[in-house]
C-alpha positions as CSV (number, residue, x, y, z in Angstrom):
1,M,-42.9,-8.0,-5.2
2,A,-41.7,-5.9,-8.1
3,D,-38.7,-7.1,-10.0
4,E,-35.5,-5.6,-8.7
5,K,-33.7,-3.4,-11.3
6,K,-30.1,-3.9,-12.2
7,L,-27.6,-1.4,-10.8
8,R,-26.9,1.0,-13.7
9,V,-23.3,2.0,-14.0
10,I,-21.4,4.6,-16.0
11,Q,-17.8,3.6,-16.5
12,Y,-15.7,6.8,-16.6
13,G,-12.3,5.7,-17.9
14,C,-12.1,2.6,-20.2
15,G,-8.3,2.0,-20.4
16,K,-6.2,-0.7,-18.7
17,M,-8.3,-0.7,-15.5
18,G,-11.6,0.2,-17.1
19,K,-11.4,-2.9,-19.2
20,V,-11.4,-5.0,-16.0
21,F,-14.1,-2.9,-14.4
22,L,-16.4,-3.4,-17.4
23,R,-16.1,-7.2,-17.1
24,Y,-16.4,-7.3,-13.3
25,I,-19.6,-5.1,-13.3
26,A,-21.3,-7.4,-15.9
27,E,-20.3,-10.6,-14.2
28,H,-21.8,-9.3,-10.9
29,G,-25.1,-8.5,-12.5
30,G,-24.6,-4.8,-13.0
31,E,-25.6,-3.0,-16.2
32,V,-23.1,-0.7,-17.9
33,V,-25.3,2.0,-19.4
34,G,-22.5,4.5,-20.3
35,A,-18.8,4.5,-21.1
36,I,-16.5,7.5,-21.2
37,D,-12.9,8.0,-22.4
38,N,-10.9,10.6,-24.3
39,N,-8.6,8.1,-26.0
40,P,-9.3,8.3,-29.8
41,E,-8.5,4.6,-30.1
42,L,-11.4,3.7,-27.7
43,V,-14.0,6.3,-28.7
44,G,-16.8,4.8,-30.7
45,K,-16.0,1.2,-29.7
46,D,-18.7,-1.0,-28.2
47,I,-17.7,-1.9,-24.7
48,A,-17.9,-5.6,-25.7
49,E,-15.0,-5.0,-28.1
50,I,-13.0,-3.5,-25.3
51,V,-13.7,-6.4,-22.9
52,G,-13.3,-9.0,-25.8
53,S,-16.6,-10.7,-25.2
54,G,-17.6,-10.5,-28.9
55,E,-21.3,-9.7,-28.3
56,S,-22.4,-6.2,-29.0
57,T,-24.0,-4.4,-26.1
58,G,-25.0,-1.1,-27.9
59,V,-23.1,0.9,-25.4
60,V,-20.2,2.7,-27.1
61,V,-17.4,4.7,-25.6
62,S,-18.0,8.4,-25.8
63,D,-15.6,11.4,-25.3
64,D,-18.6,13.7,-24.4
65,A,-19.0,13.1,-20.6
66,E,-21.6,15.8,-20.3
67,K,-23.8,14.2,-22.9
68,V,-23.5,10.7,-21.3
69,F,-24.6,11.9,-17.9
70,A,-27.3,14.1,-19.3
71,E,-28.8,11.4,-21.5
72,T,-28.1,8.2,-19.5
73,P,-30.0,7.5,-16.2
74,A,-27.5,5.9,-13.9
75,D,-27.2,4.9,-10.2
76,V,-23.4,4.9,-10.0
77,A,-20.3,6.1,-11.8
78,I,-16.9,4.4,-11.4
79,I,-14.2,7.0,-12.1
80,A,-10.9,5.3,-13.1
81,T,-8.9,8.1,-14.7
82,T,-6.2,10.1,-12.8
83,S,-4.6,10.1,-9.4
84,L,-5.1,13.6,-7.8
85,M,-8.2,15.3,-6.6
86,N,-7.7,18.5,-8.7
87,E,-7.7,16.3,-11.7
88,V,-10.9,14.4,-10.9
89,E,-12.9,17.2,-9.3
90,D,-14.8,18.0,-12.6
91,Q,-15.6,14.3,-13.0
92,F,-16.9,13.9,-9.5
93,A,-18.8,17.1,-9.8
94,L,-20.4,16.0,-13.1
95,A,-21.7,12.9,-11.5
96,A,-22.9,14.8,-8.4
97,R,-24.8,17.4,-10.4
98,H,-26.8,14.6,-12.0
99,G,-27.4,12.9,-8.6
100,V,-25.2,9.9,-9.5
101,N,-23.2,8.3,-6.8
102,A,-19.5,8.1,-7.7
103,I,-16.6,6.0,-6.6
104,S,-13.1,6.6,-7.8
105,T,-9.7,4.8,-7.9
106,C,-8.1,8.2,-7.7
107,E,-5.6,7.5,-4.9
108,E,-5.9,10.9,-3.2
109,A,-9.7,10.5,-3.1
110,F,-9.2,7.7,-0.6
111,Y,-8.9,10.3,2.2
112,P,-8.5,13.8,0.7
113,F,-9.7,16.0,3.6
114,T,-6.3,17.6,4.3
115,T,-4.4,17.3,1.1
116,S,-7.2,18.8,-1.0
117,Q,-9.5,20.3,1.6
118,E,-11.2,23.0,-0.6
119,V,-11.9,20.6,-3.5
120,T,-13.3,18.0,-1.1
121,E,-15.5,20.6,0.7
122,R,-16.9,21.7,-2.7
123,L,-17.7,18.2,-3.7
124,D,-19.1,17.3,-0.3
125,K,-21.5,20.3,-0.5
126,L,-22.5,19.5,-4.1
127,A,-23.2,15.8,-3.2
128,K,-25.3,16.7,-0.3
129,E,-27.3,19.2,-2.4
130,N,-28.0,16.4,-4.9
131,D,-28.5,13.6,-2.4
132,C,-25.7,11.4,-3.6
133,T,-22.4,9.9,-2.2
134,L,-18.9,10.3,-3.4
135,T,-15.9,8.3,-2.2
136,G,-12.5,6.8,-3.1
137,S,-11.6,3.1,-2.9
138,G,-9.3,0.5,-4.5
139,Y,-6.4,-1.7,-3.5
140,Q,-5.5,0.4,-0.4
141,D,-9.0,0.1,1.0
142,V,-8.2,-3.5,2.0
143,F,-4.5,-4.0,1.8
144,W,-3.3,-0.7,3.4
145,G,-6.4,-0.3,5.5
146,N,-8.9,-2.9,6.6
147,L,-6.4,-5.7,6.8
148,I,-4.2,-3.6,9.2
149,A,-7.2,-2.6,11.2
150,A,-8.3,-6.2,11.6
151,L,-4.8,-7.1,12.9
152,A,-5.0,-4.1,15.3
153,G,-8.2,-5.5,16.6
154,A,-6.3,-8.6,17.9
155,T,-3.5,-6.6,19.5
156,H,-3.2,-5.6,23.2
157,K,-0.9,-2.6,22.7
158,I,0.5,-1.0,19.6
159,T,3.6,1.2,19.5
160,R,4.4,1.2,15.8
161,I,2.9,0.1,12.5
162,N,5.3,-0.5,9.6
163,G,4.2,-1.1,6.0
164,V,5.9,-1.5,2.6
165,S,4.0,-2.0,-0.6
166,S,5.2,-1.9,-4.2
167,Y,3.4,-2.0,-7.6
168,N,4.3,-1.7,-11.3
169,V,3.2,1.6,-12.7
170,E,3.0,-0.1,-16.1
171,D,-0.2,-1.7,-15.0
172,Y,-2.1,1.5,-14.2
173,G,-1.7,3.8,-17.1
174,I,0.2,7.0,-18.0
175,A,-1.4,9.3,-15.4
176,L,-0.1,7.2,-12.5
177,A,3.3,6.7,-14.0
178,K,3.8,10.5,-14.4
179,V,2.8,11.2,-10.9
180,H,5.5,8.8,-9.8
181,G,8.1,10.7,-11.9
182,A,8.8,7.7,-14.1
183,G,11.0,8.6,-17.0
184,L,12.4,11.8,-15.5
185,S,16.0,12.6,-15.1
186,L,17.1,12.8,-11.4
187,E,17.3,16.6,-11.8
188,E,13.8,16.7,-13.2
189,F,12.5,14.4,-10.4
190,E,14.0,16.6,-7.7
191,K,12.3,19.7,-9.2
192,E,9.0,18.3,-10.3
193,I,8.3,15.6,-7.7
194,A,10.6,15.7,-4.6
195,Q,10.2,19.5,-4.1
196,N,6.5,19.6,-4.8
197,D,5.0,20.0,-1.3
198,S,1.5,19.8,-2.7
199,L,2.0,16.3,-4.1
200,P,0.7,13.7,-1.6
201,S,2.0,10.2,-1.9
202,Y,-0.6,7.5,-1.7
203,M,0.6,6.4,1.7
204,W,-0.1,9.9,3.0
205,N,-3.8,9.6,2.4
206,S,-3.9,5.9,3.4
207,S,-2.2,6.7,6.7
208,Q,-4.8,9.3,7.5
209,W,-7.5,6.8,6.5
210,L,-6.0,4.2,8.8
211,C,-5.9,6.7,11.7
212,D,-9.6,7.5,11.1
213,R,-10.5,3.8,11.1
214,L,-8.5,3.1,14.3
215,G,-9.6,6.3,16.1
216,L,-6.1,7.7,16.3
217,T,-5.5,11.5,16.5
218,I,-2.7,12.7,14.2
219,T,-0.2,15.1,15.7
220,D,2.3,15.1,12.9
221,I,2.7,13.7,9.4
222,S,5.6,14.0,7.0
223,Q,6.8,12.4,3.8
224,K,10.0,11.9,1.8
225,L,9.9,11.2,-1.9
226,V,13.0,9.4,-3.4
227,P,13.4,8.4,-7.0
228,T,13.9,4.7,-7.9
229,T,16.5,3.9,-10.6
230,N,17.8,1.0,-12.5
231,E,21.4,0.3,-13.7
232,K,20.1,-0.7,-17.1
233,E,17.6,1.0,-19.5
234,I,14.0,-0.2,-19.2
235,N,11.3,-0.1,-21.9
236,S,8.0,1.4,-20.7
237,S,5.0,0.7,-23.0
238,T,2.9,3.0,-20.8
239,L,5.2,5.9,-21.2
240,G,6.0,5.1,-24.8
241,M,9.7,5.4,-24.1
242,V,12.9,3.7,-23.0
243,V,13.8,4.9,-19.5
244,P,17.6,5.5,-19.7
245,A,19.8,3.8,-17.1
246,G,20.1,6.0,-14.0
247,H,16.9,8.0,-14.7
248,A,13.9,7.7,-12.4
249,T,11.8,4.5,-13.0
250,G,9.4,5.8,-10.4
251,M,9.5,6.7,-6.7
252,S,9.6,5.5,-3.2
253,A,7.5,7.5,-0.8
254,V,7.9,7.1,3.0
255,V,5.2,8.7,5.2
256,T,5.7,9.0,8.9
257,T,2.6,9.6,11.0
258,K,2.7,10.3,14.8
259,T,-0.4,10.2,17.0
260,A,-1.5,11.5,20.3
261,E,-2.1,7.9,21.4
262,G,1.6,7.1,21.0
263,V,1.1,4.9,17.9
264,E,3.6,5.7,15.1
265,I,2.9,4.6,11.5
266,I,5.7,4.4,9.0
267,A,4.4,3.4,5.6
268,E,6.3,3.2,2.3
269,C,4.9,2.7,-1.2
270,I,7.1,2.0,-4.1
271,G,5.7,2.6,-7.6
272,K,7.9,2.2,-10.6
273,V,8.5,0.6,-13.9
274,Y,9.6,-2.9,-13.0
275,A,12.8,-4.5,-14.1
276,E,12.7,-8.1,-15.2
277,G,12.0,-10.4,-12.2
278,E,10.4,-7.7,-9.9
279,V,7.0,-8.4,-8.5
280,D,4.4,-6.6,-6.4
281,R,4.6,-6.9,-2.6
282,N,2.6,-5.9,0.5
283,D,4.3,-6.4,3.9
284,W,3.0,-5.0,7.2
285,K,4.1,-5.4,10.8
286,I,2.4,-4.3,14.0
287,E,4.8,-3.8,16.8
288,G,3.7,-3.9,20.4
289,E,2.1,-6.8,22.4
290,P,2.2,-9.0,20.6
291,N,4.2,-8.4,17.4
292,T,2.3,-9.5,14.2
293,S,3.6,-9.6,10.6
294,M,1.6,-10.0,7.4
295,I,3.1,-10.7,4.0
296,I,1.1,-10.8,0.8
297,H,3.3,-12.2,-1.9
298,Q,2.8,-10.9,-5.4
299,P,-0.7,-9.5,-5.0
300,A,-2.6,-8.9,-8.2
301,T,-3.0,-5.2,-7.5
302,V,-4.9,-4.2,-10.6
303,E,-7.5,-7.0,-10.2
304,L,-7.7,-6.4,-6.4
305,T,-8.2,-2.7,-7.0
306,C,-11.1,-3.3,-9.4
307,A,-12.7,-6.0,-7.3
308,T,-12.6,-4.0,-4.1
309,T,-14.2,-1.0,-5.9
310,V,-17.0,-3.0,-7.4
311,N,-17.6,-4.8,-4.1
312,R,-17.9,-1.3,-2.5
313,L,-20.9,-0.3,-4.7
314,P,-23.6,-1.5,-2.2
315,D,-21.8,0.4,0.6
316,L,-21.7,3.5,-1.6
317,M,-25.5,3.2,-2.3
318,R,-26.3,2.9,1.4
319,A,-23.9,5.7,2.7
320,P,-25.2,9.2,3.6
321,A,-25.0,12.0,1.1
322,G,-21.7,13.8,0.9
323,F,-18.0,12.9,0.4
324,I,-17.8,9.9,2.7
325,P,-14.5,8.0,3.0
326,T,-14.7,4.2,3.2
327,S,-13.1,4.4,6.6
328,Q,-16.6,5.3,7.8
329,M,-18.2,2.4,5.9
330,P,-18.3,-1.3,6.8
331,I,-15.4,-3.4,5.6
332,A,-15.6,-4.3,1.9
333,K,-17.5,-7.6,1.5
334,Y,-17.5,-10.3,-1.2
335,L,-20.6,-10.0,-3.4
336,T,-22.6,-13.2,-3.1
337,K,-25.6,-11.7,-4.8
338,P,-26.0,-9.7,-8.0
339,L,-25.6,-5.9,-8.0
340,E,-29.3,-5.1,-7.9
341,R,-31.3,-2.3,-6.3
């Protein structure tokens, strides 16, 4: 039998989360063959320096994405850049044009079929033409999706699903912080965030994913975006500013989904610059017969996001061509063997 080749990965985005991805890929036996970022402080650095391993790999961060994909044979690209589909379309498309499977932590990419229908249809067509798969994954794949679906599988009758999850936008980079309105005055938040009908919250896409997984038919979905504030000023290293007292530290988004089957999903995600003492949370409750509650105390959302995405790579490789949500893939599994083809 011929030796199996390592899974060749292009890491697109080498910032706060990219650093974790680079280490997780290597520790699971994958081979990082290319690295892309537009941050001048990262461009030209060997990925070993970014990870802090000390051993040169010969793979340096480039700001020329076209060149990396054109000159670097790869199986998979992990896109960890921004949070909306219109912002990552070109990155997905670049991978697809070169026949490279791509998975992104872009939160809208988790289930973008209604919030960015035209973008998703273009990418789906391009992926099918080049025989590759595109998808979105991350923390919500397990903690807002498959864990809830597993509990539902043990329930006789469901009337309502309630979920609340919070995370510190400081951990994810400036793109996510800005999408949450962090640092804006309340007037700016109202104009730029709350009144922006085209801006989906992460629970919007996740609720649709959950309905797809559970086989529920959505009849109505709505969201309400509310700024979070703090009575004292908070320093944000990600934003590079001090958020004044009373300004938006982020937002709370409540998404209400009604279904033809009578199951209502009310899901809230809170993303903000944390004040001292605040920690991540992930609490869900299924109401019906019986009632079941699940509380994940202080989840390590960054590491869980990266681990879930890397663990999804075998599913990505096996999935049919097109833009395929992970709701139509098996549950994410722990990698007991190296990432090899």
